[in-house]
C-alpha positions in Angstrom: -0.4 -0.3 0.8 1.7 3.6 -0.7 0.8 6.5 1.4 -0.6 9.7 -0.4 0.7 12.8 0.6 -1.9 15.5 0.6 -1.2 18.4 0.0 -3.5 21.4 1.2 -3.5 24.5 0.0 -2.9 28.0 0.4 -5.5 30.8 -0.5 -4.1 34.5 -1.1 -4.8 35.7 2.1 -2.6 32.6 4.1 -0.3 33.1 2.0 0.0 36.8 2.5 -0.7 36.1 6.2 2.3 33.9 6.3 4.6 36.1 4.4 3.9 38.8 7.1 4.4 37.0 9.9 8.7 35.5 9.0 8.9 39.0 8.0 8.0 39.8 11.9 9.5 37.0 13.2 13.0 38.2 11.7 12.5 42.1 11.4 11.5 42.7 14.8 14.6 41.6 16.7 16.5 43.7 13.8 14.2 46.9 14.8 14.9 46.7 18.5 18.9 46.4 18.5 18.9 49.2 16.1 17.0 51.1 18.5 18.5 49.6 21.5 22.4 51.4 20.2 20.6 54.2 18.7 19.4 54.7 22.6 22.8 53.9 23.8 24.5 56.4 21.3 21.8 59.7 22.6 22.7 58.8 26.0 26.5 59.5 25.7 25.6 62.0 23.8 23.3 63.5 26.4 26.0 62.5 29.5 28.2 64.5 27.1 26.9 67.3 27.8 25.6 67.3 31.1 30.1 67.1 31.4 30.3 70.6 29.3 27.3 71.9 31.7 29.4 71.1 35.1 32.6 72.7 33.4 31.4 76.0 31.8 28.9 76.4 35.3 32.4 76.2 37.0 33.6 78.8 35.1 31.2 81.2 35.4 31.5 80.6 39.0 35.4 81.0 38.7 34.9 83.8 37.1 32.2 85.7 39.6 34.4 85.2 42.3 37.5 87.7 40.0 34.2 89.9 39.2 33.6 90.5 43.1 37.2 90.0 44.3 37.5 93.1 41.0 34.7 94.8 42.5 35.9 95.1 45.5 36.0 98.7 47.4 39.8 97.7 48.7 40.5 96.2 44.7 39.2 100.1 44.0 41.3 101.9 46.6 44.6 100.5 44.8 43.9 100.6 42.2 43.7 104.6 42.2 47.0 104.4 44.6 48.5 102.7 41.9 47.5 105.2 39.1 48.4 108.6 41.6 44.5 108.6 41.9 42.2 109.5 44.8 39.6 108.6 46.0 37.0 111.1 47.2 33.7 109.9 49.4 32.6 112.9 48.8 31.8 113.9 45.4 30.0 109.7 44.6 26.2 110.5 44.3 23.0 107.9 44.2 20.8 107.3 41.6 17.5 106.3 42.6 14.6 104.5 41.1 
């Protein structure tokens, strides 16, 4: 006795459904890896910008301290003496809004 193999004919919808499932099975892991790599790159850039911001903040604080130091009354009197000028408090006028 001979066995007869039966082949089931697939319709267009079943073929489309199987093709979609195969494409989804192949493309889903690839897209997950790609998205994680992109996320990792973005996180790296964010950390780099955070370091730059911290460095710039320190620089700004240092410059602010230098400005305060140079604008102090003692420093102004020292520069005036070195330039041969005198500090006369009566000549200072205060303007208020």
